[in-house]
C-alpha positions in Angstrom: -81.1 -24.1 19.8 -78.5 -22.5 17.6 -75.0 -21.2 18.8 -74.2 -17.6 18.4 -71.2 -16.8 16.0 -68.4 -15.0 17.8 -68.2 -11.3 17.1 -65.8 -10.1 14.4 -62.6 -8.7 15.7 -62.3 -5.0 14.9 -60.0 -4.1 12.1 -58.1 -1.7 14.4 -57.4 -4.4 17.0 -56.1 -6.7 14.2 -53.8 -3.8 13.0 -52.5 -3.2 16.7 -51.8 -6.8 17.2 -49.8 -6.8 14.0 -47.8 -3.8 15.1 -47.1 -5.6 18.6 -45.7 -8.6 16.7 -43.6 -6.5 14.4 -42.2 -4.6 17.5 -41.4 -7.7 19.4 -39.7 -9.3 16.4 -37.6 -6.3 15.9 -36.5 -6.1 19.6 -35.7 -9.8 19.4 -33.4 -9.3 16.4 -31.7 -6.4 18.0 -31.1 -8.5 21.1 -29.6 -11.3 18.9 -27.4 -8.7 17.0 -26.2 -7.3 20.5 -25.2 -10.8 21.7 -23.3 -11.5 18.3 -21.4 -8.2 18.9 -20.6 -9.0 22.4 -19.2 -12.5 21.7 -17.5 -11.9 18.5 -13.5 -11.4 18.6 -12.3 -7.8 19.3 -10.2 -6.8 16.5 -8.3 -4.5 18.7 -7.4 -7.3 21.0 -4.0 -9.2 20.8 -5.9 -12.4 21.5 -8.1 -12.0 18.3 -7.8 -14.6 15.8 -7.8 -11.9 13.1 -4.6 -10.0 12.3 -4.6 -6.8 14.4 -1.9 -5.4 12.2 -4.1 -5.4 9.0 -6.6 -3.0 10.9 -3.8 -0.7 11.9 -2.1 -0.7 8.5 -5.4 0.4 6.9 -5.8 3.2 9.4 -2.4 4.5 9.3 -1.5 3.9 5.7 -1.3 7.3 3.9 -2.0 9.4 6.9 1.3 9.7 8.7 2.8 13.1 8.5 5.7 12.7 10.9 9.4 11.7 10.3 9.4 8.7 8.1 11.4 5.6 9.0 13.1 2.6 7.1 12.2 -0.7 8.8 15.3 -2.9 8.5 13.9 -6.5 8.5 16.6 -9.1 9.1 15.9 -12.7 8.4 18.6 -14.4 10.2 19.4 -18.3 11.2 20.6 -17.4 14.8 22.9 -14.4 15.2 23.9 -11.8 12.7 27.6 -12.5 12.0 28.2 -9.2 10.3 26.6 -7.2 13.0 29.8 -5.1 13.6 29.3 -3.7 10.0 25.7 -2.9 10.5 26.7 -1.2 13.9 29.0 1.1 12.1 26.2 1.8 9.5 23.6 2.7 12.2 26.0 4.9 14.3 25.9 7.5 11.6 22.2 7.6 11.4 19.5 9.5 13.3 17.6 7.0 15.5 14.4 8.8 14.5 14.8 7.5 10.9 15.0 3.8 11.2 13.8 0.7 13.1 15.1 -2.7 13.3 13.3 -6.2 13.5 15.1 -9.6 13.5 13.4 -12.9 12.9 15.7 -15.5 14.4 15.3 -19.0 15.6 12.7 -19.2 18.3 13.9 -18.4 21.7 17.2 -16.7 20.5 17.8 -13.4 22.1 20.0 -10.6 21.1 21.9 -9.3 24.0 25.5 -8.5 25.1 26.3 -12.3 24.7 25.1 -12.7 21.2 25.8 -9.6 19.3 28.4 -6.9 19.3 26.1 -4.2 18.6 23.7 -2.2 20.9 21.5 -1.5 18.1 20.4 -5.2 17.9 19.6 -5.8 21.7 16.2 -7.2 22.1 15.1 -6.4 18.5 14.2 -10.1 17.9 10.6 -11.0 17.2 8.9 -12.9 20.2 6.6 -14.8 17.9 9.4 -16.1 15.4 9.0 -19.6 14.0 11.2 -22.5 12.9 12.4 -21.9 9.3 13.4 -24.5 6.8 15.1 -23.2 3.6 13.1 -24.0 0.6 9.8 -24.3 2.5 6.9 -22.0 3.1 8.0 -21.2 6.4 10.5 -18.8 5.0 7.5 -16.8 3.5 5.8 -16.9 6.9 8.8 -15.6 8.6 8.9 -12.5 6.1 5.2 -11.9 6.8 6.0 -11.9 10.5 8.6 -9.2 10.0 6.4 -7.1 7.8 3.5 -7.6 10.3 5.5 -6.3 13.2 7.0 -3.4 11.3 3.6 -2.2 10.1 2.4 -1.8 13.7 4.5 1.5 13.7 2.9 4.1 11.5 6.2 5.8 11.1 7.7 3.0 9.2 7.2 4.0 5.5 9.8 1.9 3.8 10.6 -1.9 4.4 13.9 -3.5 3.5 14.1 -7.4 3.8 17.8 -8.4 4.5 19.6 -11.6 5.2 22.1 -12.2 7.9 24.9 -12.1 5.1 23.7 -8.9 3.6 25.9 -5.8 4.1 25.5 -2.0 3.4 27.2 -0.6 0.4 26.5 2.9 1.0 26.2 5.0 4.1 22.8 5.4 5.8 22.0 8.9 4.6 22.4 8.0 0.9 20.2 4.9 1.5 17.6 7.0 3.3 17.5 9.7 0.8 17.3 7.2 -2.1 14.5 5.1 -0.8 12.5 8.1 0.6 12.6 10.0 -2.7 11.3 7.1 -4.6 7.6 6.3 -5.0 8.5 2.8 -5.9 9.1 -0.6 -4.3 12.2 -2.4 -5.5 11.5 -5.9 -6.4 13.4 -8.3 -8.6 10.7 -10.0 -10.8 10.9 -11.6 -14.1 9.2 -14.5 -16.1 11.7 -17.4 -16.6 10.4 -19.3 -19.7 12.4 -22.3 -18.9 11.6 -22.5 -15.4 9.8 -25.7 -14.4 8.7 -24.8 -10.9 5.2 -23.9 -11.7 2.6 -26.5 -10.7 -0.5 -26.7 -13.0 -2.7 -27.3 -10.0 -1.9 -23.7 -8.9 -4.3 -22.5 -11.4 -6.8 -20.9 -11.6 -5.7 -19.0 -8.4 -2.3 -18.6 -9.9 -2.4 -18.6 -13.7 0.7 -19.5 -15.4 1.2 -16.1 -17.0 1.3 -14.5 -13.5 4.1 -16.8 -12.4 7.1 -14.9 -11.6 10.7 -15.4 -10.1 13.2 -13.0 -8.4 15.6 -12.3 -5.7 14.1 -12.6 -2.2 15.6 -9.6 -0.7 13.4 -6.6 -1.6 12.7 -3.0 -0.6 8.9 -2.1 -0.3 6.5 0.8 0.0 4.1 0.7 3.0 1.1 -0.1 0.7 3.0 -3.2 -0.8 3.9 -4.4 2.6 0.3 -4.5 3.4 -0.4 -6.5 0.4 1.8 -9.3 1.6 0.6 -9.3 5.2 -3.1 -9.2 4.1 -2.8 -12.0 1.5 -5.0 -15.1 2.2 -5.3 -16.3 -1.3 -1.8 -17.0 -2.8 -0.1 -17.9 0.1 -2.3 -21.1 0.8 -1.7 -22.2 -2.8 2.0 -21.9 -2.3 2.0 -23.9 0.9 0.2 -26.8 -0.8 2.0 -26.9 -4.2 5.2 -24.9 -4.0 7.6 -27.2 -2.3 11.3 -28.0 -2.6 11.6 -31.6 -3.8 14.3 -33.8 -2.3 16.8 -35.5 -4.6 15.3 -38.6 -6.1 17.3 -41.9 -6.4 17.0 -43.8 -9.6 17.8 -47.0 -7.7 21.2 -47.3 -9.4 23.0 -44.8 -7.0 22.2 -42.0 -9.2 20.0 -38.9 -8.9 17.5 -38.3 -11.5 18.2 -34.4 -11.9 15.7 -34.0 -14.6 12.8 -35.4 -12.5 14.0 -33.6 -9.5 13.8 -30.1 -11.3 10.0 -30.8 -12.1 7.9 -28.6 -9.9 10.9 -28.1 -7.7 9.5 -24.9 -6.2 11.5 -22.6 -4.0 8.8 -20.4 -2.3 10.9 -17.4 -1.3 12.0 -17.0 -4.9 8.5 -16.7 -6.3 6.0 -15.7 -3.7 6.2 -11.8 -3.5 6.9 -11.5 -7.2 3.8 -13.7 -8.1 1.6 -12.1 -5.5 2.4 -8.9 -7.0 1.8 -9.9 -10.6 -1.5 -11.6 -9.6 -2.7 -8.4 -7.9 -1.4 -6.1 -10.7 0.7 -4.5 -8.1 4.0 -4.5 -10.2 4.8 -5.8 -13.6 
């Protein structure tokens, strides 16, 4: 006796099963996406691994319509030995026109026992790092200052200063001068005799983009954002731009010629090279 063949499944039922499969798959994908969103870092959270200042800087940049401020960024070893001069400088200024940020040694606090000026009380960064001259930590300290200052949308000009810098003009002159200019002020030049460029920096940093200049600069907000947002040039500097210690020839003499080869001082090159590489300034 022959077995009967099963009845063919209607085409409508096949189509319905296909749609059910598509719907179930879509629901599953949506569920997975929601889980990823739920467990991914919150960019607005201070504990996020991303830099929250980057998001804020992009939102506030170019949209601020209040009273613009100059952010004075002091890169200090410990205290500010010339604080009394800066105190006189800020006394003649409207507090709505400036802000102060200080990167000092970790744990150093500016109060009545460490500074003679009220303007510097509690203006130190709480996330400061140990800085070594001639190392990339100097660049990282600068970026921390800029990052903190960018959190205030009123800060529209950023002036980087050392603990030995002094004001040569009064506040009103400097304020009018900087605010009336649409440019950043960055000392940048190509030194043909400079032997600090390391060939292994290429192709991220081509030799024709290598620049040198003073560390002390004045920036527009958009240019400060370029420095804080950089994740390309800085790693190369950390790896190849380092200060070389004096080398002993074994005869009690230092080989100065060998010492100069690739004896790179990061803070004299980073901003200038970064801007040249991004076609910010030439």
